[in-house]
PyMOL Python script that loads the backbone (N, CA, C, O; Angstrom):
from pymol import cmd

cmd.read_pdbstr("""\
ATOM      1  N   UNK A   1       1.250  -0.776   0.182  1.00  0.00           N
ATOM      2  CA  UNK A   1       0.127   0.217   0.095  1.00  0.00           C
ATOM      3  C   UNK A   1       0.745   1.182   0.107  1.00  0.00           C
ATOM      4  O   UNK A   1       1.374   1.477   1.123  1.00  0.00           O
ATOM      5  N   UNK A   2       0.773   2.106  -1.187  1.00  0.00           N
ATOM      6  CA  UNK A   2       1.061   3.471  -0.716  1.00  0.00           C
ATOM      7  C   UNK A   2       1.177   4.299   0.913  1.00  0.00           C
ATOM      8  O   UNK A   2       0.756   4.069   2.047  1.00  0.00           O
ATOM      9  N   UNK A   3       1.906   5.237   0.323  1.00  0.00           N
ATOM     10  CA  UNK A   3       2.118   6.500   1.852  1.00  0.00           C
ATOM     11  C   UNK A   3       0.602   7.435   1.604  1.00  0.00           C
ATOM     12  O   UNK A   3      -0.124   7.955   2.452  1.00  0.00           O
ATOM     13  N   UNK A   4       0.499   7.407   0.390  1.00  0.00           N
ATOM     14  CA  UNK A   4      -0.226   8.718   0.249  1.00  0.00           C
ATOM     15  C   UNK A   4      -1.971   8.063  -0.126  1.00  0.00           C
ATOM     16  O   UNK A   4      -2.633   8.784  -0.874  1.00  0.00           O
ATOM     17  N   UNK A   5      -2.344   7.343   0.156  1.00  0.00           N
ATOM     18  CA  UNK A   5      -3.675   7.074   0.264  1.00  0.00           C
ATOM     19  C   UNK A   5      -4.598   7.148   0.643  1.00  0.00           C
ATOM     20  O   UNK A   5      -4.170   7.335   1.782  1.00  0.00           O
ATOM     21  N   UNK A   6      -5.984   7.193   0.815  1.00  0.00           N
ATOM     22  CA  UNK A   6      -7.054   7.336   1.952  1.00  0.00           C
ATOM     23  C   UNK A   6      -8.072   6.333   1.452  1.00  0.00           C
ATOM     24  O   UNK A   6      -8.598   6.128   0.358  1.00  0.00           O
ATOM     25  N   UNK A   7      -8.185   5.601   3.046  1.00  0.00           N
ATOM     26  CA  UNK A   7      -9.094   4.166   2.477  1.00  0.00           C
ATOM     27  C   UNK A   7     -10.708   4.920   2.354  1.00  0.00           C
ATOM     28  O   UNK A   7     -11.319   5.809   2.947  1.00  0.00           O
ATOM     29  N   UNK A   8     -10.910   4.159   1.430  1.00  0.00           N
ATOM     30  CA  UNK A   8     -12.659   4.409   1.111  1.00  0.00           C
ATOM     31  C   UNK A   8     -13.595   4.916   1.881  1.00  0.00           C
ATOM     32  O   UNK A   8     -14.572   5.399   1.307  1.00  0.00           O
ATOM     33  N   UNK A   9     -13.547   4.941   3.306  1.00  0.00           N
ATOM     34  CA  UNK A   9     -14.439   5.165   4.502  1.00  0.00           C
ATOM     35  C   UNK A   9     -14.091   7.048   4.503  1.00  0.00           C
ATOM     36  O   UNK A   9     -14.751   8.087   4.514  1.00  0.00           O
ATOM     37  N   UNK A  10     -12.851   6.691   4.486  1.00  0.00           N
ATOM     38  CA  UNK A  10     -12.397   8.172   5.131  1.00  0.00           C
ATOM     39  C   UNK A  10     -12.235   9.013   3.314  1.00  0.00           C
ATOM     40  O   UNK A  10     -11.733  10.137   3.331  1.00  0.00           O
ATOM     41  N   UNK A  11     -12.446   8.727   2.605  1.00  0.00           N
ATOM     42  CA  UNK A  11     -12.321   9.803   1.201  1.00  0.00           C
ATOM     43  C   UNK A  11     -13.686  10.023   1.539  1.00  0.00           C
ATOM     44  O   UNK A  11     -14.027  11.087   2.055  1.00  0.00           O
ATOM     45  N   UNK A  12     -14.791   8.780   1.205  1.00  0.00           N
ATOM     46  CA  UNK A  12     -16.319   9.174   1.406  1.00  0.00           C
ATOM     47  C   UNK A  12     -16.992   9.769   2.312  1.00  0.00           C
ATOM     48  O   UNK A  12     -18.069  10.358   2.217  1.00  0.00           O
ATOM     49  N   UNK A  13     -16.359   9.606   3.156  1.00  0.00           N
ATOM     50  CA  UNK A  13     -16.439  10.338   4.435  1.00  0.00           C
ATOM     51  C   UNK A  13     -16.391  12.550   4.124  1.00  0.00           C
ATOM     52  O   UNK A  13     -17.190  13.485   4.175  1.00  0.00           O
ATOM     53  N   UNK A  14     -14.614  12.285   3.762  1.00  0.00           N
ATOM     54  CA  UNK A  14     -14.495  13.643   3.528  1.00  0.00           C
ATOM     55  C   UNK A  14     -14.991  14.563   2.021  1.00  0.00           C
ATOM     56  O   UNK A  14     -14.889  15.782   1.882  1.00  0.00           O
ATOM     57  N   UNK A  15     -15.499  13.647   1.074  1.00  0.00           N
ATOM     58  CA  UNK A  15     -16.717  14.104   0.070  1.00  0.00           C
ATOM     59  C   UNK A  15     -17.254  14.553   0.414  1.00  0.00           C
ATOM     60  O   UNK A  15     -17.140  15.778   0.460  1.00  0.00           O
ATOM     61  N   UNK A  16     -18.475  13.756   1.031  1.00  0.00           N
ATOM     62  CA  UNK A  16     -19.868  14.224   1.342  1.00  0.00           C
ATOM     63  C   UNK A  16     -19.895  15.493   2.348  1.00  0.00           C
ATOM     64  O   UNK A  16     -20.666  16.449   2.261  1.00  0.00           O
ATOM     65  N   UNK A  17     -18.833  15.288   3.373  1.00  0.00           N
ATOM     66  CA  UNK A  17     -19.200  16.630   3.934  1.00  0.00           C
ATOM     67  C   UNK A  17     -18.519  17.969   3.496  1.00  0.00           C
ATOM     68  O   UNK A  17     -18.634  19.085   4.002  1.00  0.00           O
ATOM     69  N   UNK A  18     -17.863  17.606   2.542  1.00  0.00           N
ATOM     70  CA  UNK A  18     -17.062  18.851   1.666  1.00  0.00           C
ATOM     71  C   UNK A  18     -18.598  19.399   0.827  1.00  0.00           C
ATOM     72  O   UNK A  18     -19.046  20.545   0.785  1.00  0.00           O
ATOM     73  N   UNK A  19     -19.209  18.053   0.172  1.00  0.00           N
ATOM     74  CA  UNK A  19     -20.665  18.425  -0.716  1.00  0.00           C
ATOM     75  C   UNK A  19     -21.736  18.920   0.498  1.00  0.00           C
ATOM     76  O   UNK A  19     -22.731  19.538   0.118  1.00  0.00           O
ATOM     77  N   UNK A  20     -21.595  18.713   1.693  1.00  0.00           N
ATOM     78  CA  UNK A  20     -22.900  19.112   2.531  1.00  0.00           C
ATOM     79  C   UNK A  20     -22.667  20.587   3.278  1.00  0.00           C
ATOM     80  O   UNK A  20     -23.430  21.359   3.858  1.00  0.00           O
ATOM     81  N   UNK A  21     -21.223  20.599   2.978  1.00  0.00           N
ATOM     82  CA  UNK A  21     -20.763  22.413   3.794  1.00  0.00           C
ATOM     83  C   UNK A  21     -20.915  23.672   2.061  1.00  0.00           C
ATOM     84  O   UNK A  21     -21.110  24.868   1.842  1.00  0.00           O
ATOM     85  N   UNK A  22     -20.726  22.686   1.433  1.00  0.00           N
ATOM     86  CA  UNK A  22     -21.329  23.236  -0.155  1.00  0.00           C
ATOM     87  C   UNK A  22     -22.799  23.934  -0.249  1.00  0.00           C
ATOM     88  O   UNK A  22     -23.193  25.098  -0.325  1.00  0.00           O
ATOM     89  N   UNK A  23     -23.467  22.546  -0.203  1.00  0.00           N
ATOM     90  CA  UNK A  23     -25.046  22.899   0.116  1.00  0.00           C
ATOM     91  C   UNK A  23     -25.050  24.314   0.931  1.00  0.00           C
ATOM     92  O   UNK A  23     -25.234  25.400   0.381  1.00  0.00           O
ATOM     93  N   UNK A  24     -24.845  24.154   2.167  1.00  0.00           N
ATOM     94  CA  UNK A  24     -24.888  25.028   3.400  1.00  0.00           C
ATOM     95  C   UNK A  24     -24.891  26.432   2.546  1.00  0.00           C
ATOM     96  O   UNK A  24     -25.690  27.346   2.345  1.00  0.00           O
ATOM     97  N   UNK A  25     -23.362  26.044   2.100  1.00  0.00           N
ATOM     98  CA  UNK A  25     -23.017  27.707   1.911  1.00  0.00           C
ATOM     99  C   UNK A  25     -23.968  28.331   0.527  1.00  0.00           C
ATOM    100  O   UNK A  25     -23.980  29.514   0.187  1.00  0.00           O
ATOM    101  N   UNK A  26     -24.657  27.325  -0.077  1.00  0.00           N
ATOM    102  CA  UNK A  26     -25.400  27.599  -1.285  1.00  0.00           C
ATOM    103  C   UNK A  26     -26.487  28.063  -1.070  1.00  0.00           C
ATOM    104  O   UNK A  26     -27.113  28.844  -1.787  1.00  0.00           O
ATOM    105  N   UNK A  27     -26.990  27.321   0.589  1.00  0.00           N
ATOM    106  CA  UNK A  27     -28.566  27.973   0.500  1.00  0.00           C
ATOM    107  C   UNK A  27     -29.122  26.259   0.129  1.00  0.00           C
ATOM    108  O   UNK A  27     -30.331  26.029   0.154  1.00  0.00           O
ATOM    109  N   UNK A  28     -28.624  25.701  -0.036  1.00  0.00           N
ATOM    110  CA  UNK A  28     -28.963  24.479  -0.589  1.00  0.00           C
ATOM    111  C   UNK A  28     -29.880  23.653   0.716  1.00  0.00           C
ATOM    112  O   UNK A  28     -29.227  23.258   1.682  1.00  0.00           O
ATOM    113  N   UNK A  29     -31.441  23.413   0.688  1.00  0.00           N
ATOM    114  CA  UNK A  29     -30.943  22.192   1.820  1.00  0.00           C
ATOM    115  C   UNK A  29     -31.496  20.723   1.469  1.00  0.00           C
ATOM    116  O   UNK A  29     -31.817  19.789   2.203  1.00  0.00           O
ATOM    117  N   UNK A  30     -31.489  20.862   0.127  1.00  0.00           N
ATOM    118  CA  UNK A  30     -31.666  19.104   0.159  1.00  0.00           C
ATOM    119  C   UNK A  30     -30.242  18.122  -0.784  1.00  0.00           C
ATOM    120  O   UNK A  30     -30.152  18.578  -1.923  1.00  0.00           O
ATOM    121  N   UNK A  31     -29.733  17.550  -0.658  1.00  0.00           N
ATOM    122  CA  UNK A  31     -28.661  16.435  -1.040  1.00  0.00           C
ATOM    123  C   UNK A  31     -29.908  15.762  -1.904  1.00  0.00           C
ATOM    124  O   UNK A  31     -30.961  15.175  -1.659  1.00  0.00           O
ATOM    125  N   UNK A  32     -29.049  16.262  -3.227  1.00  0.00           N
ATOM    126  CA  UNK A  32     -29.624  15.617  -4.776  1.00  0.00           C
ATOM    127  C   UNK A  32     -28.849  14.235  -5.136  1.00  0.00           C
ATOM    128  O   UNK A  32     -29.129  13.538  -6.111  1.00  0.00           O
ATOM    129  N   UNK A  33     -27.748  13.932  -4.117  1.00  0.00           N
ATOM    130  CA  UNK A  33     -26.743  12.583  -4.156  1.00  0.00           C
ATOM    131  C   UNK A  33     -25.713  12.490  -3.156  1.00  0.00           C
ATOM    132  O   UNK A  33     -25.052  13.320  -2.531  1.00  0.00           O
ATOM    133  N   UNK A  34     -25.770  11.291  -3.187  1.00  0.00           N
ATOM    134  CA  UNK A  34     -24.345  10.815  -2.244  1.00  0.00           C
ATOM    135  C   UNK A  34     -23.425  10.062  -3.072  1.00  0.00           C
ATOM    136  O   UNK A  34     -23.822   9.173  -3.825  1.00  0.00           O
ATOM    137  N   UNK A  35     -22.031  10.437  -2.939  1.00  0.00           N
ATOM    138  CA  UNK A  35     -20.942   9.979  -3.334  1.00  0.00           C
ATOM    139  C   UNK A  35     -20.522   8.954  -2.744  1.00  0.00           C
ATOM    140  O   UNK A  35     -19.985   9.053  -1.641  1.00  0.00           O
ATOM    141  N   UNK A  36     -20.668   7.884  -3.307  1.00  0.00           N
ATOM    142  CA  UNK A  36     -20.054   6.362  -2.860  1.00  0.00           C
ATOM    143  C   UNK A  36     -18.678   6.098  -3.310  1.00  0.00           C
ATOM    144  O   UNK A  36     -18.392   6.342  -4.483  1.00  0.00           O
ATOM    145  N   UNK A  37     -17.716   5.582  -2.430  1.00  0.00           N
ATOM    146  CA  UNK A  37     -16.419   5.540  -2.998  1.00  0.00           C
ATOM    147  C   UNK A  37     -15.967   3.951  -3.154  1.00  0.00           C
ATOM    148  O   UNK A  37     -17.128   3.578  -2.983  1.00  0.00           O
ATOM    149  N   UNK A  38     -15.426   3.011  -3.291  1.00  0.00           N
ATOM    150  CA  UNK A  38     -15.700   1.610  -2.815  1.00  0.00           C
ATOM    151  C   UNK A  38     -14.378   1.412  -2.804  1.00  0.00           C
ATOM    152  O   UNK A  38     -14.153   0.279  -2.379  1.00  0.00           O
ATOM    153  N   UNK A  39     -12.659   2.426  -3.279  1.00  0.00           N
ATOM    154  CA  UNK A  39     -11.731   1.820  -3.749  1.00  0.00           C
ATOM    155  C   UNK A  39     -10.767   2.501  -2.620  1.00  0.00           C
ATOM    156  O   UNK A  39     -11.122   3.679  -2.569  1.00  0.00           O
ATOM    157  N   UNK A  40      -9.727   2.286  -1.713  1.00  0.00           N
ATOM    158  CA  UNK A  40      -8.495   3.357  -1.442  1.00  0.00           C
ATOM    159  C   UNK A  40      -8.307   3.968  -2.357  1.00  0.00           C
ATOM    160  O   UNK A  40      -8.513   3.339  -3.395  1.00  0.00           O
ATOM    161  N   UNK A  41      -7.983   4.989  -2.484  1.00  0.00           N
ATOM    162  CA  UNK A  41      -8.065   6.147  -3.361  1.00  0.00           C
ATOM    163  C   UNK A  41      -6.699   7.160  -2.780  1.00  0.00           C
ATOM    164  O   UNK A  41      -6.572   7.362  -1.572  1.00  0.00           O
ATOM    165  N   UNK A  42      -5.867   7.663  -3.650  1.00  0.00           N
ATOM    166  CA  UNK A  42      -4.506   8.693  -3.349  1.00  0.00           C
ATOM    167  C   UNK A  42      -5.052   9.962  -2.978  1.00  0.00           C
ATOM    168  O   UNK A  42      -5.917  10.452  -3.704  1.00  0.00           O
ATOM    169  N   UNK A  43      -4.659  10.582  -1.920  1.00  0.00           N
ATOM    170  CA  UNK A  43      -4.463  11.360  -1.072  1.00  0.00           C
ATOM    171  C   UNK A  43      -5.010  12.607  -2.124  1.00  0.00           C
ATOM    172  O   UNK A  43      -6.197  12.879  -2.304  1.00  0.00           O
ATOM    173  N   UNK A  44      -4.009  13.195  -2.678  1.00  0.00           N
ATOM    174  CA  UNK A  44      -4.554  14.289  -3.886  1.00  0.00           C
ATOM    175  C   UNK A  44      -5.839  13.726  -4.641  1.00  0.00           C
ATOM    176  O   UNK A  44      -6.817  14.471  -4.578  1.00  0.00           O
ATOM    177  N   UNK A  45      -5.945  12.945  -5.102  1.00  0.00           N
ATOM    178  CA  UNK A  45      -7.545  12.903  -5.651  1.00  0.00           C
ATOM    179  C   UNK A  45      -8.503  13.434  -4.991  1.00  0.00           C
ATOM    180  O   UNK A  45      -9.424  14.113  -5.445  1.00  0.00           O
ATOM    181  N   UNK A  46      -8.273  13.089  -3.737  1.00  0.00           N
ATOM    182  CA  UNK A  46      -9.345  13.125  -2.635  1.00  0.00           C
ATOM    183  C   UNK A  46      -9.392  14.957  -2.570  1.00  0.00           C
ATOM    184  O   UNK A  46     -10.338  15.671  -2.901  1.00  0.00           O
ATOM    185  N   UNK A  47      -8.176  15.341  -2.085  1.00  0.00           N
ATOM    186  CA  UNK A  47      -7.892  16.842  -2.252  1.00  0.00           C
ATOM    187  C   UNK A  47      -8.601  17.345  -3.519  1.00  0.00           C
ATOM    188  O   UNK A  47      -9.715  17.846  -3.368  1.00  0.00           O
ATOM    189  N   UNK A  48      -8.286  17.297  -4.259  1.00  0.00           N
ATOM    190  CA  UNK A  48      -8.876  17.304  -5.754  1.00  0.00           C
ATOM    191  C   UNK A  48     -10.452  18.032  -5.612  1.00  0.00           C
ATOM    192  O   UNK A  48     -11.032  19.114  -5.522  1.00  0.00           O
ATOM    193  N   UNK A  49     -10.639  16.638  -5.663  1.00  0.00           N
ATOM    194  CA  UNK A  49     -12.369  16.378  -5.425  1.00  0.00           C
ATOM    195  C   UNK A  49     -13.006  17.315  -4.227  1.00  0.00           C
ATOM    196  O   UNK A  49     -14.186  17.664  -4.244  1.00  0.00           O
ATOM    197  N   UNK A  50     -11.998  17.709  -3.095  1.00  0.00           N
ATOM    198  CA  UNK A  50     -12.555  18.446  -1.903  1.00  0.00           C
ATOM    199  C   UNK A  50     -12.805  19.813  -2.374  1.00  0.00           C
ATOM    200  O   UNK A  50     -13.835  20.433  -2.105  1.00  0.00           O
ATOM    201  N   UNK A  51     -11.900  20.241  -3.039  1.00  0.00           N
ATOM    202  CA  UNK A  51     -11.459  21.792  -3.538  1.00  0.00           C
ATOM    203  C   UNK A  51     -12.454  21.873  -4.600  1.00  0.00           C
ATOM    204  O   UNK A  51     -13.510  22.504  -4.553  1.00  0.00           O
ATOM    205  N   UNK A  52     -12.062  21.259  -5.441  1.00  0.00           N
ATOM    206  CA  UNK A  52     -13.259  21.432  -6.759  1.00  0.00           C
ATOM    207  C   UNK A  52     -15.079  21.152  -6.235  1.00  0.00           C
ATOM    208  O   UNK A  52     -15.954  20.931  -7.073  1.00  0.00           O
ATOM    209  N   UNK A  53     -15.248  21.195  -5.312  1.00  0.00           N
ATOM    210  CA  UNK A  53     -16.658  20.750  -4.358  1.00  0.00           C
ATOM    211  C   UNK A  53     -16.960  22.462  -3.923  1.00  0.00           C
ATOM    212  O   UNK A  53     -18.003  23.105  -4.039  1.00  0.00           O
ATOM    213  N   UNK A  54     -15.433  22.941  -3.315  1.00  0.00           N
ATOM    214  CA  UNK A  54     -15.732  24.186  -2.337  1.00  0.00           C
ATOM    215  C   UNK A  54     -15.793  25.256  -3.456  1.00  0.00           C
ATOM    216  O   UNK A  54     -16.522  26.248  -3.440  1.00  0.00           O
ATOM    217  N   UNK A  55     -15.103  24.983  -4.225  1.00  0.00           N
ATOM    218  CA  UNK A  55     -14.987  26.483  -5.451  1.00  0.00           C
ATOM    219  C   UNK A  55     -15.948  26.212  -6.423  1.00  0.00           C
ATOM    220  O   UNK A  55     -15.786  26.776  -7.505  1.00  0.00           O
ATOM    221  N   UNK A  56     -17.163  25.287  -6.254  1.00  0.00           N
ATOM    222  CA  UNK A  56     -17.841  25.361  -7.262  1.00  0.00           C
ATOM    223  C   UNK A  56     -18.907  26.762  -7.087  1.00  0.00           C
ATOM    224  O   UNK A  56     -18.957  27.437  -6.058  1.00  0.00           O
ATOM    225  N   UNK A  57     -19.686  27.006  -8.270  1.00  0.00           N
ATOM    226  CA  UNK A  57     -20.346  28.168  -8.099  1.00  0.00           C
ATOM    227  C   UNK A  57     -21.539  27.366  -7.288  1.00  0.00           C
ATOM    228  O   UNK A  57     -21.631  26.162  -7.049  1.00  0.00           O
ATOM    229  N   UNK A  58     -22.524  28.586  -6.909  1.00  0.00           N
ATOM    230  CA  UNK A  58     -24.295  28.153  -6.801  1.00  0.00           C
ATOM    231  C   UNK A  58     -25.287  28.897  -7.260  1.00  0.00           C
ATOM    232  O   UNK A  58     -25.532  30.052  -7.608  1.00  0.00           O
ATOM    233  N   UNK A  59     -25.911  27.574  -7.117  1.00  0.00           N
ATOM    234  CA  UNK A  59     -26.654  26.291  -6.731  1.00  0.00           C
ATOM    235  C   UNK A  59     -25.918  25.578  -6.957  1.00  0.00           C
ATOM    236  O   UNK A  59     -25.573  25.952  -8.078  1.00  0.00           O
ATOM    237  N   UNK A  60     -25.089  24.371  -6.630  1.00  0.00           N
ATOM    238  CA  UNK A  60     -24.242  23.791  -7.204  1.00  0.00           C
ATOM    239  C   UNK A  60     -25.233  22.494  -7.628  1.00  0.00           C
ATOM    240  O   UNK A  60     -26.202  22.209  -6.925  1.00  0.00           O
ATOM    241  N   UNK A  61     -24.946  21.850  -8.662  1.00  0.00           N
ATOM    242  CA  UNK A  61     -25.911  21.217  -9.702  1.00  0.00           C
ATOM    243  C   UNK A  61     -25.592  20.069  -9.946  1.00  0.00           C
ATOM    244  O   UNK A  61     -26.442  19.178  -9.947  1.00  0.00           O
ATOM    245  N   UNK A  62     -24.187  19.814 -10.229  1.00  0.00           N
ATOM    246  CA  UNK A  62     -23.543  18.057 -10.525  1.00  0.00           C
ATOM    247  C   UNK A  62     -22.184  18.380  -9.310  1.00  0.00           C
ATOM    248  O   UNK A  62     -21.757  19.234  -8.533  1.00  0.00           O
ATOM    249  N   UNK A  63     -21.933  17.023  -9.830  1.00  0.00           N
ATOM    250  CA  UNK A  63     -20.131  16.069  -8.646  1.00  0.00           C
ATOM    251  C   UNK A  63     -19.547  16.857  -9.578  1.00  0.00           C
ATOM    252  O   UNK A  63     -19.974  16.835 -10.733  1.00  0.00           O
ATOM    253  N   UNK A  64     -18.895  17.356  -9.355  1.00  0.00           N
ATOM    254  CA  UNK A  64     -17.272  17.643 -10.447  1.00  0.00           C
ATOM    255  C   UNK A  64     -17.195  16.593 -10.738  1.00  0.00           C
ATOM    256  O   UNK A  64     -17.806  15.662 -10.212  1.00  0.00           O
ATOM    257  N   UNK A  65     -16.072  16.502 -12.052  1.00  0.00           N
ATOM    258  CA  UNK A  65     -15.445  15.425 -12.400  1.00  0.00           C
ATOM    259  C   UNK A  65     -14.481  14.640 -12.137  1.00  0.00           C
ATOM    260  O   UNK A  65     -14.097  13.666 -12.786  1.00  0.00           O
ATOM    261  N   UNK A  66     -13.888  15.274 -10.705  1.00  0.00           N
ATOM    262  CA  UNK A  66     -12.444  14.988 -10.391  1.00  0.00           C
ATOM    263  C   UNK A  66     -13.376  13.968  -9.179  1.00  0.00           C
ATOM    264  O   UNK A  66     -12.759  12.945  -8.882  1.00  0.00           O
ATOM    265  N   UNK A  67     -14.526  14.106  -8.588  1.00  0.00           N
ATOM    266  CA  UNK A  67     -15.060  13.445  -7.600  1.00  0.00           C
ATOM    267  C   UNK A  67     -16.124  12.238  -8.199  1.00  0.00           C
ATOM    268  O   UNK A  67     -16.673  11.454  -7.426  1.00  0.00           O
ATOM    269  N   UNK A  68     -16.322  12.201  -9.570  1.00  0.00           N
ATOM    270  CA  UNK A  68     -17.245  11.047 -10.105  1.00  0.00           C
ATOM    271  C   UNK A  68     -16.312   9.852 -10.472  1.00  0.00           C
ATOM    272  O   UNK A  68     -16.467   8.639 -10.336  1.00  0.00           O
ATOM    273  N   UNK A  69     -15.251  10.630 -11.004  1.00  0.00           N
ATOM    274  CA  UNK A  69     -13.923   9.428 -10.956  1.00  0.00           C
ATOM    275  C   UNK A  69     -13.576   8.742  -9.955  1.00  0.00           C
ATOM    276  O   UNK A  69     -13.097   7.617 -10.103  1.00  0.00           O
ATOM    277  N   UNK A  70     -13.759   9.306  -8.745  1.00  0.00           N
ATOM    278  CA  UNK A  70     -13.028   8.473  -7.441  1.00  0.00           C
ATOM    279  C   UNK A  70     -14.131   7.436  -7.155  1.00  0.00           C
ATOM    280  O   UNK A  70     -14.082   6.762  -6.126  1.00  0.00           O
ATOM    281  N   UNK A  71     -14.981   7.319  -7.923  1.00  0.00           N
ATOM    282  CA  UNK A  71     -15.693   5.715  -8.154  1.00  0.00           C
ATOM    283  C   UNK A  71     -14.806   4.816  -8.886  1.00  0.00           C
ATOM    284  O   UNK A  71     -14.830   3.610  -8.644  1.00  0.00           O
ATOM    285  N   UNK A  72     -14.223   5.187  -9.542  1.00  0.00           N
ATOM    286  CA  UNK A  72     -13.626   4.331 -10.287  1.00  0.00           C
ATOM    287  C   UNK A  72     -11.819   3.864 -10.282  1.00  0.00           C
ATOM    288  O   UNK A  72     -11.174   2.887 -10.663  1.00  0.00           O
ATOM    289  N   UNK A  73     -11.514   5.161  -9.631  1.00  0.00           N
ATOM    290  CA  UNK A  73      -9.981   4.989  -8.839  1.00  0.00           C
ATOM    291  C   UNK A  73      -9.539   3.868  -7.605  1.00  0.00           C
ATOM    292  O   UNK A  73     -10.282   3.486  -6.701  1.00  0.00           O
ATOM    293  N   UNK A  74      -8.318   3.515  -7.804  1.00  0.00           N
ATOM    294  CA  UNK A  74      -8.012   2.692  -6.748  1.00  0.00           C
ATOM    295  C   UNK A  74      -6.380   2.873  -6.574  1.00  0.00           C
ATOM    296  O   UNK A  74      -5.608   2.800  -7.530  1.00  0.00           O
ATOM    297  N   UNK A  75      -5.936   3.138  -5.106  1.00  0.00           N
ATOM    298  CA  UNK A  75      -4.902   3.414  -4.998  1.00  0.00           C
ATOM    299  C   UNK A  75      -3.828   2.419  -5.201  1.00  0.00           C
ATOM    300  O   UNK A  75      -3.835   1.378  -4.545  1.00  0.00           O
ATOM    301  N   UNK A  76      -2.519   2.781  -6.430  1.00  0.00           N
ATOM    302  CA  UNK A  76      -1.762   1.537  -6.614  1.00  0.00           C
ATOM    303  C   UNK A  76      -1.303   0.838  -5.304  1.00  0.00           C
ATOM    304  O   UNK A  76      -1.374   1.563  -4.312  1.00  0.00           O
ATOM    305  N   UNK A  77      -0.780  -0.608  -5.070  1.00  0.00           N
ATOM    306  CA  UNK A  77      -0.556  -1.133  -4.287  1.00  0.00           C
ATOM    307  C   UNK A  77      -2.036  -1.006  -3.495  1.00  0.00           C
ATOM    308  O   UNK A  77      -1.589  -0.757  -2.375  1.00  0.00           O
ATOM    309  N   UNK A  78      -3.276  -1.008  -3.347  1.00  0.00           N
ATOM    310  CA  UNK A  78      -4.250  -1.440  -2.572  1.00  0.00           C
ATOM    311  C   UNK A  78      -4.489  -3.458  -2.590  1.00  0.00           C
ATOM    312  O   UNK A  78      -4.372  -4.289  -3.491  1.00  0.00           O
ATOM    313  N   UNK A  79      -4.747  -3.530  -1.554  1.00  0.00           N
ATOM    314  CA  UNK A  79      -4.831  -5.159  -1.507  1.00  0.00           C
ATOM    315  C   UNK A  79      -6.562  -5.008  -1.313  1.00  0.00           C
ATOM    316  O   UNK A  79      -7.365  -5.933  -1.194  1.00  0.00           O
ATOM    317  N   UNK A  80      -6.807  -3.714  -1.321  1.00  0.00           N
ATOM    318  CA  UNK A  80      -8.465  -3.930  -0.775  1.00  0.00           C
ATOM    319  C   UNK A  80      -8.985  -3.814  -2.103  1.00  0.00           C
ATOM    320  O   UNK A  80      -9.024  -2.702  -2.629  1.00  0.00           O
ATOM    321  N   UNK A  81      -9.504  -5.123  -2.878  1.00  0.00           N
ATOM    322  CA  UNK A  81     -10.258  -5.091  -3.874  1.00  0.00           C
ATOM    323  C   UNK A  81     -11.504  -3.806  -4.067  1.00  0.00           C
ATOM    324  O   UNK A  81     -11.272  -2.824  -4.772  1.00  0.00           O
ATOM    325  N   UNK A  82     -12.826  -3.990  -3.331  1.00  0.00           N
ATOM    326  CA  UNK A  82     -13.704  -2.731  -3.443  1.00  0.00           C
ATOM    327  C   UNK A  82     -13.820  -3.294  -2.003  1.00  0.00           C
ATOM    328  O   UNK A  82     -13.022  -3.954  -1.338  1.00  0.00           O
ATOM    329  N   UNK A  83     -15.345  -2.720  -1.667  1.00  0.00           N
ATOM    330  CA  UNK A  83     -16.097  -2.748  -0.159  1.00  0.00           C
ATOM    331  C   UNK A  83     -17.312  -3.420  -0.927  1.00  0.00           C
ATOM    332  O   UNK A  83     -18.019  -4.285  -0.409  1.00  0.00           O
ATOM    333  N   UNK A  84     -17.418  -3.117  -1.731  1.00  0.00           N
ATOM    334  CA  UNK A  84     -18.980  -3.654  -2.137  1.00  0.00           C
ATOM    335  C   UNK A  84     -18.579  -5.040  -3.773  1.00  0.00           C
ATOM    336  O   UNK A  84     -19.508  -5.631  -4.323  1.00  0.00           O
TER     337      UNK A  84
END
""", "prot")
cmd.dss("prot")
cmd.show_as("cartoon", "prot")
cmd.util.cbc("prot")
cmd.orient("prot")
């Protein structure tokens, strides 16, 4: 396992927290989607997703591509195939 990875659970928690914070900032009460992260992923990928979420224009209508791609990415050397 690389030193620069985030577990799937941690990545999912962080990204959805950033999404909830952005919804609050935009005054949007409802969450239209919840992002699932099924594999351990690299820290820079999680940071990019968080940054793109938090810098998105209001109202937020879609998930940035960097966040969507986390569903398909996997940290190099991860010994966990998938949570699902």
